[in-house]
C-alpha positions, 0 to 999 in steps of 0.5 A, a space after each residue: 529458509 531456502 529450498 535447496 536447488 540451483 535456483 531457489 523455489 522460495 525464500 521464507 523464514 520458516 515453512 513450519 509456520 504454514 498451519 498458522 498462516 492457513 488459518 489466518 488466510 481463511 479468516 481474512 477470506 470471510 471479508 473478501 467476497 468480491 475477490 472470491 467471485 473473481 477467483 471463481 471466474 478466473 478458475 473457469 476462464 483462465 484469462 492469465 494462462 501462459 502469463 509469467 507474473 511478478 507481484 511485489 506486494 506486502 505479503 499479508 493475509 489479504 495479498 494471499 487471496 490476490 496471489 491465489 486468484 492470480 494462480 487460479 486464473 492461470 498465471 505463473 506467478 511469484 511473490 516478493 515483499 515490497 517492504 522489509 517489515 510488512 511480511 507476515 511470515 506465516 502467510 508466506 509459509 502457507 502460500 508456499 506449502 499450501 498453494 505452491 506459490 513461490 514466495 521470496 519474503 522474510 519479515 525484517 529482511 535487510 536491504 541487500 536481501 530485498 534487492 536480491 529478491 527484486 532480481 530474483 523476480 526479474 529472473 522470472 522474466 515477467 510479462 505482467 508486474 504488480 508493483 507496490 512502489 515501482 521498485 521492480 519496474 524501476 530496476 527493470 528499466 535501469 538494469 534490464 532493458 533487454 527484458 522490456 520486450 517481454 512486458 505486457 504491462 504493470 499495475 501500481 496501487 501506491 501513491 508513491 509508485 504512481 509518482 515514480 511512474 509519472 516521472 518515468 513517463 515524463 523522462 521517456 523511459 516508461 515504454 509499456 502500459 501501466 494501470 493506475 490502480 491507486 486512483 480507482 474510486 473503489 481503491 483510494 476512496 476506501 483503501 486509502 481513507 478507511 484502510 489507512 486511517 484505521 490501520 495506522 492508528 492500530 499500528 501506533 497503539 500496538 507499538 506504544 499503548 498510547 492514549 490518543 484522547 487529549 493528545 495533539 496529533 500532527 498529520 503530514 499530508 491531506 490526500 486520501 490517506 491523510 484524510 482517513 488518518 486525521 478523521 480516525 485520530 480525531 474520532 479517538 479524541 486527538 486534537 489534530 493538526 494538518 500540514 500541507 503543501 497543496 493550497 486546495 487540500 489545505 483549505 479542505 482540511 480547514 473546512 473539515 475542522 482541522 488546524 493547518 500550519 507548516 511543520 515548523 510551527 506544528 513541531 513544538 505542538 505535536 505529541 504524535 507525528 504521522 507522515 502520509 505524503 509520499 515525499 522525502 524528509 517531511 520531518 527533518 533535523 530542524 523539526 526534531 530539534 523543536 519537538 517536545 520531550 518524548 514526541 512520537 514519530 511514525 510514517 504510513 507512506 510507502 517508503 521510510 524516507 518521509 522521516 529524515 532518520 539519517 540526520 536524527 541518528 547522526 544527531 542523537 547521543 543514544 539510541 535504544 529499543 524501548 518496546 517492540 518497533 519503538 526506538 528512543 533517540 536521545 538528543 544533545 539537549 536531553 530531550 528524546 524523540 521516539 520513532 516507530 517501526 524504523 520509519 517504515 509503514 507503521 500499519 504493517 510494521 507493528 500491526 496487520 495492515 488494512 482490514 481485509 474488507 477494504 483490501 477486497 476492493 483494492 485487490 479486485 482492482 489489481 486482479 482485473 487490471 492484470 486481466 485487462 492488460 492481457 486482454 488488450 495486449 498490443 492495443 494500449 499505448 505506453 503510459 499510465 492508464 486509469 481503471 475503466 469506469 465500468 470495472 470500477 463500478 462492477 467492483 462496487 456493485 459486487 461489494 454492495 451485493 455481498 453486503 446485502 445492500 440494494 440501491 436505486 436504479 433510474 426509471 426510463 423517464 429519468 434516463 431520458 431526462 439526464 441524457 437530453 438537452 431539450 428537456 427543461 424544468 
């Protein structure tokens, strides 16, 4: 549905879904006390007043609370989807109907619609961009050089997006500050590990009703997302194999008790394959050919290119939908390969994404990163900047406080000792 005017105010599936979305947003808010405190402060201080802001994110109940907080802070914000299958249509409807936040996102939108929404976002002439995957920033740099002067900075919370931003900076085209939210301790330690670990398996089970106990699960990549996925799969009884290209991460996986081998060796062993690398074609033609009949493949990295679906589609003699978000590819040798969620983020394609308790910290980082960019306008050099340590620690402190957990503080003697080089043993 599109609002009728020369310039659309929103583009969502169905505004009548707002009541359901409102209930779900309220439910998620129970587990997001840190962002709630930030929103309350933003409402009083208005640190984003006069700022045009574009957020390209997964449109979920948790993202709704970020958008509401940004608006409370005074931002003139619009929201677009960062992935065609991650939008929750009822949430999009509630943001439009209940909060007057322009949303351009429809679950299942095609690539043409997605890219059109990116252009609509840039038509907003943003000062600050919140990006998941850096598509908005990349499009700005490639197609709208004249708008770069408007940009105060961008924030990025995906591994894929940070990789792209680093490449932009190396090539000399990233000429404004970018906040690396992804590497904040209160983001990657929790969101990437515990959020991805739980929600990935949630999506797999919803799509397949698969019993993980006794299955061999192959996890491609042992970064924080891979660690969480491998840990949770093992916890549900799977025999886990890890594939890696980084020798340090590979050793870590071995010492964490996992088998480590190349994908070529894992392909004939796996019952379930999960990619979480941020790279392309991690599973490709030679791997499909070596897999067991009925092997299940899915991706929990940001983009669907981790699985070489083009070569799989070109090889298959038949493709059919066997369950929601579940396609079976029949191979020339008679075996079948099953792909979940069209190779897109399985935790959002077939489930609801990360639990709100971890997104509370991730989106607290996003909100405070936007505030930091605005407060330091003109003083930050172009390039990629870490979240300040004091901000990271404050988010952790607020989370502990909300959980009713106290921790120790240093005594004066201890403070003196750790700051002195003259005190011996």
